[in-house]
N, C-alpha and C positions, 0 to 999 in steps of 0.2 A: 863421323861428326854429327851431333844431334841437330835436327832441323827445327829451328825455333818457330816455324810457321805452324799454326794449328791444323790438325788433320780434319778430314771431313767428319770422322766419328766424334772428335772432340767438339766440333761446332754443333753437331746434332745433339750431343749431350747438353751443351750449354743452352741450346734452344729449348730442350725439354725441361731443364731446370727453371728457366725463365718463365715458361708457360705454366709450370706447376706453381711457382711463386705468385704469378698473376691470378691464377684460379683461386688460390688460398685467400688472397686479399679481396678479390671480388666476392667470394663466398660470404664474407662478413657484412657485405652491403645489403640493404633492403632489396627485395626481389625486383622491384620496378625501376631501380636506379639505372642499371645497365641498359635495359630495353628503352628507357626514355632517352638516354644519351644517344643510343644507336638510331632511334627514330629521328632525332634532330639532325644528326650527321647524315643520315640517309636522305632526308629531304634536301639537305644542303648539296649532296651529290647530284640529285636530280636537277636542282636549280642551276648548278654549275654546268651540267651537260646540256640542259635545254632552258636557258634563261628566258628565251622569248615566250615560252609557255606560261610564265608567271608575270613577266614584266610587260608583255604585249600580247595577252591571251587572245587567241582566235580559235574558232571552231575548226575541226579537221574531219572531213568526210561525214560519216553517219552521225557523229556527235551533234552536228548542226542541222544537216539536211533532214534527218529522221528524228533523233531522240528529243532534241529541243523543239524543233518546229512542230512536231506532232503534239508534244506536251502543251505547247502554247496554243496551237490552233484547235486541237481536239479536246483538250482538257487533260490534266495530269493522270487521272485514274483510268480514263478510257484508253489513253495511249499505251499504258503499261500492259494492256491485254492484247495489243496488236502484234502478231508475230511478224518477223521479217526473215526472208529467205527460208521460211519453213520452220522456224523455231522461235521460242520466246527469248528475249534479251532483257530480263527484268532489271538486271544490274544497271544497264545503260539507260533504259526507259525510266527507272526509278530516279536516276540522277537528273534526268530531264524534268521529272515531276518536282524535284527539289529546286532546280534552277529557276523555274517559273515563279517561285516565291520571291525572287530577287529582281532588281531592274535588269532589263535586257542587256545593258552594258556590262553587267557583272557575270552574266550567264557562262561565257567561255571560261572564266576563272573558276567558277564552281565546278565545271567539268574537269578542269586541270587539277584542282586540289583533290577532288574525289579520286581521280585516276592515280595521282601521286601517292595518296594514303594507301590505296590498295597495292600499288607497285612496291612500296617499301615494306609491306607487311611480312613477306617471307624473311627478309633480312632482320627485321625486328624479332621475329619468332626464333631465329637461330641464336639470338643473344639471351633467350630466356633459359631458366633452369630446366624446363621441360625438354628443351632441345639437347640437353646433356645426355639424354637417353640414346641419341644418335652418335654424338661425338662428345666424349666426356670433357675434354679440355676446351676452354673458352676461346683461346687464341686461334685454333684452326677453324672454329665456327665463325669467328669474326672475319677471318680471311676468306672463307667461302661466301659470306654475306657481301663482302666487298666485291669479289669477282662477279657475283650476281648483279650487283648494282652497276658495275663498270663494264658489263659485257659489250663487245663490239657488235655491229650489225643488228641493232635493235631500234634504229631511228624511227621507223614508222609505227612501232607499237609501244613506244615509251611516252608516258603521260598522255595517253589517248584512251578515253573511257570505253570506246568500242572494243578495244582489245584487252581491257582490264581483267576480263574473266580468265584470261590465260595466266595472269599473275595470281589471281585468287585461286586458280586451280593448283598452283604450286604450293600455296599455303595449305590447301585442303589435303594435299599429299603428305605434307609434313605432319599435319594433325593425325592423319591415318596411321603413320608408322611410329607415333609416340603416344603414350597413354596419359590421359588427363589426371590431374591430382584431386579433382573434386567433381561433384555433380554439375556444378556450374560449368566446369571445363568440358564435360560431356555435352551439355546443352550448347555451348559455344561451338563445339565441333560440328554438331548437327546443323546449326544455323549457317555456318560458313559453307558447308557442303551443299546445303539447300540453295543458298544464293549463287554458288558456282553452277549448280545444276540448272537453275532457272535463268542463268545469265547467258546461256548458249549451249551448243552441242558438245562441249568438251566433256560433260559428265558421261556421255555415251562411251568415251574412250577410257574414262576413269573407273566406270562400274566393273569391268573385268578385273582390274587391279584390286578393287575393294573386295571382290569375291575371292580372288586368289589369296589375298591376305587373310580373310576370314577362315579359309580352308586350311592354309598352311600354318597359321598361328591362331588357332581357335581361342586360346586363352587371352589373346590380345585384341580380339575383334571388338569393334565398337558398334553397338546396336543403333545409336543415333546416326552415325555415319552411314551404315549399311542401309538403314531405312530411308534417309534423305537421298542417298544416291539412287536407290531403286525407284523411289517415288518420282523424283524429278526426271529420271531417264524415261519412265513411262509417259510423263507429261510431254517431254520433247519428242518422243517417238510418235505420240498421238498427233502432234502438230505437224511433224514431218510427213506422216502418212496422208494427212489431209491437204497437203500442199505440194503434191508431186509436180515436178517441173518448175517450181518457183525459183530455183537457183539456175542461173545461166551456166552452161557447161561448154567446154572446149574439147576438141579431140585430145585424147590422153597423150599420145606421142611417146609411149613407153619403149625403152630400149636400154640395153646394158650401158651403152655410152652415156645416155642422158642420165641414168641413175648415178653413174660415177661422177658426172659433172655436178649434179645436185649435191651429192655427199661432199665432194672435195671443195666445191666453191662455197656452199652454205655453212658447212661445219668447220672444215680445216682451214682453208685459205682466209675465210672471213674472221675466224678466231685469231689466226696468226698475224694477219696484216690489217684487219679491219676493212669495212666496206669502203672507206675513203682511200685506203692504200692499195686496194685490190687492182684497180685499173693500172696504176703505175707499175706494180710488180709484174703484171701480165705483159705490159708494154716492154719492160726491160728483159723479162724472161718469157718469151712467147711459148717456149716448150712446156710451160706449166699447164697449158690448156690442151696439150697433145693427149689424145685418148690413152696412150700407154702411161703417161705420167699421171693422168687422172685415175687410172685403174690402180696404179701402185699406191697413190695417196689414199684412195678408198680402202684398199686392202689393209694398209697399216692402221688406219682408223678403226676399221671393223675388228682387227686383231686386238687392239687395245680394249675396245668395248666388250669383245668376247671374253678376253681374259678377266676383265672386271666382273662379267656376268657369271663366270665359273668360280673365281676365287675371292671375289669381293664380299663385303658384309651384306647382310640381308637387305637392309634398306636401300643400298645402292643397286642391288640386283632388281629389286622391285621397281625402282625408279627407271632403270634401263628398260624394263618391260613396259612401263607407262610411256616412255619416250618412243619406244619401238612401235607401240600401237598407234600413237599420234602420227609418226612418220608413215606407217602403212596406210592410215586413213588419208593422209595428205597426198600420197602417191596415187590413191584410188580416185580422189575427187578433191580438187582445191579450187578456191575462188581466186583466179588470177586472170590477167589479160595477156594475149599474145597468140602466136600461131597454134601452139599446143601447150597443154598444162606442164608437161615435164620440161619442155624447152624454156618456158617462162620461169619455172622454179629453179632452173640452173643459174640464174643471174642473181648475185648478191644484192639484197635490197628488195627482192620480190618475195612477197608472202613471208616476211621475217618472223611473224608470230608462229608459223608452223614449225620453225626450227629452234625456237627458244629452248625447249626441253632437251633437244639433242645437243645443243652447245653446252648447256649446263651439265648434261650427262658426261660429256668429254672432260670438262673442267673438273668435275667431281671425281671422275675416274683417275685423272692425273694427280689430283690431291691425295687420293687413296694410295696411288702408286708411290707417291713421295714419302709415305709412311711405312712402306713394306721393308722387310728386313734386308733383302739383297741390296747391296750398295748400288748396283747397276740400275735397279728399279727406282731407287731414290734419286739418282742422278737424272734419269730420264724425266721423272715427274717434276722435279724442282726446276730443271733447266727449261722444259717446255712451258711450264707455267710462267717462268721468268720472261721468256720470249713473248708470250701472249701479253703479259703485263707491259713490257717495255715497248712493244711494237703495235700490236693490235689494239689494246686498250688506249694507248696514247694517241693512235691515229684517229680513233672514233670517239674520243672523249667528248668533244663538243659537237653536238648535232647541228645540222644545217637549220637555220631559222626559217620558219615558213615565210613566204612572200607576204609583205604587208598589204592587205586589202582594205586597210583603213576601216576596220570594224567599228571603231569608236565613232566615226562620223555617221555610219549607218545607224548605230544605236541612238545617237543624238537626234537624227532625223526621225527615227521611229518614235521616240518619246514625244516629239513635238507634232507628230502627224495626228489628224482627226480620226475618230473611230471609224473602222471599216476600210481604212487605207491598206493596200497591199504593197509591201516593200520587199525587195529582193537584193541580196548581196552575194558576191562570189566568195567562195572559200577554197581551200585546198582539199584534194588534188584538183587540177584544172578541170573545169566542166561542172563542178559541184557548186550548189548554191543553197542559201537559206531563204525561204519564203515565209513571211509572217503576215498575218492579217490583224491589224491593230484592233484591240478590243475597246 
């Protein structure tokens, strides 16, 4: 008897037909329509996930203590040339220079808006026609953009200017693996990479990827990107060489068990259950933290990434290289607190910026797997992404609001204070403050 239920193959065929029809309709629209819509929706996603950052904006960590306070107290241009932890952070200090043009009460919102615009930029780029060089159909690109915006375990690096260079680094990578359509596009690529390079040490990890791309695909190499990456890397290395010992370091604590704990907790468990749901899962299933279970989960994850590195498309393989270099640098030296670096990194929520690219690499590899011809591969890819969406994304959708330190009252008191008055207000994390000298 004929089964009236649609088969997996017929459903996949219908999805392809719908995607092709969508692409045909979108192709008739002006080039900026879809990216503009995606920009508005992406900002809406960030507001939905972190409403306090926009409705009750407050400084977080270096955003207030360093970037804004220095720009106000030292002057906007002087502060931009002051390195921190051994390297320049022009992206953050530049935001501080802009923020001092506004009233002190508005400054945290300026930082939040700047960080938000940078954070959504990779998602917006994926909706452009240039991104079709990576994934021809629009629907999968929009799905990837949504997963990027909805990633679990990103609370401390979302809508925070201090960590915005990591988001800009993702945009720089996307520009690297796609070709611009005009000279203006080439100039834009160089500017983005230069800002990324002067915004922190991330360019040191990207430069090897840029070089590999130029060697493997010489016809596709970008002179502006290569020049900007090489120049800014030299600048950052010069500053790092002149500030040896500026970064506080902890004992490494390297071991196979700690590596498996880092990989399983920060990549697999955090994606699957979210940072918010991690503790509940471990409490219900304590065997998840057993060294043997961690080793199995790590092995499965590495097998997935290894398969994608061997059989996946060129851009995915290059991104895996980028994510691998970042992970290697993180394991060698990370800025965290705790008994040892690797022990601290094994806890979801610690150093989340370091694992952004690795989580995206897993999501992208699963997305690629969902398009492979073997039905088993498609089932694994689609079902795993579905679980991440239904459990991990849902659990971590709304970020915890920062404790309210009544910054508005501080700003009001500061505006009414006489010239020369020194005022201080606490911010998050605990122990951090903003100290301003009224001009």
